[in-house]
Phi, psi and omega in degrees: 000143172255135187236140176247135174238125175236108180202147185282344182273102183295324180298316179296312185297321180293318179293319179295319177303315180300317179292319180298320183288351172282344184278141187301321189269353182274119182261320185213140177236123176258132182240132175222144183255005173201182184266006180297335181297338185297335182293330185231009184291124185235005186270149176272125177239146180266338184209139181229133173253116187235130172294126185298335177299328179281328182291323187312119181071002180237013189297311182299317180295318180298314181297324180291336183268316185273345173054047172212145175256004177271079183246132174246124182275152176225132179192153172259357184265115177296328179296314180290325177299316178296325181293321189254358188299330182255010177292129182296335181286342184250114187278334180198153177232131174254134181265132175286146355288143184237141174277117183303329179298328178294322178294316181297319178296322177297317179295321177301316182288317187281321188238002183057039176266098188267129178296136177300325181298317185286347180281344185283147177254133185234139161249185186297323182295313181278348167295317178297320177297317179298319177296321178298322182294338179255010170118000179279145180271117184288347177277349177278131179299331180298327178292321177295316179295325179297315178298319177298318179298324178295317179298318180292316184294330178299325180277340180217086186292347183258008183291137179280158185303314184295322177293325178295314179298324180295319180293320178296317180299320179294320181296321185259003177056048178229172180288141181301320180294329177292320178300311181299313180297318183296319179294314178298322179296320179294318178295317179298321178296315182293326185270047177278161185307319183288343184248358187301316182296321180294319178297312182299318180295317182296315185270002178069036180262124182232003184249015175084000179289147172269127182294133176278162176305319180293324177299314181296315179298314181295324180301309180294317183298327182274336193245003178230159172266128181253139180233000000 
């Protein structure tokens, strides 16, 4: 599949492109930050993600150029969402701020476009390896506790952070506050300036937020198969 993204937020589009290219069926992603491309756009696309602010008053022209009715809208404007929600050309609208993982899950369901990341099978040992590959120090006890937390959270996706730390502490026969401190210390080590971009790209963060331990745990628990 060839995919078009039209949105003014370059950080979002680049991060979204990276996530899309992890999917088995995505061959090419075209990115544009305004509608000037319509004058000379000649590529065939199977799916288009368009910021609704760009569509407004340009829908017919846009459809004639990109030649696809598989359009997914993106917008932070409730007014524009209400305006376009029932348009037959637009199959779904995501409201900003949006979790890119929610879009990928929708694509998996709608088009059977399965993320390469979600196809991998993990046990605790190769979870630790995966964490190491994105900058976590495997010699830190917090990295081990983080992997344990992912395994626990996979079985109970609604578990709160404090309950999670308590279960890890019981498993390793240590103090609960030590577990929490160790995990935060491990995350802080991984999220150093030289590694920040790699962490953000991996977790699909494009708004400058620093991932919390619970964010990291939930990310793995939702996006990998555990064995």
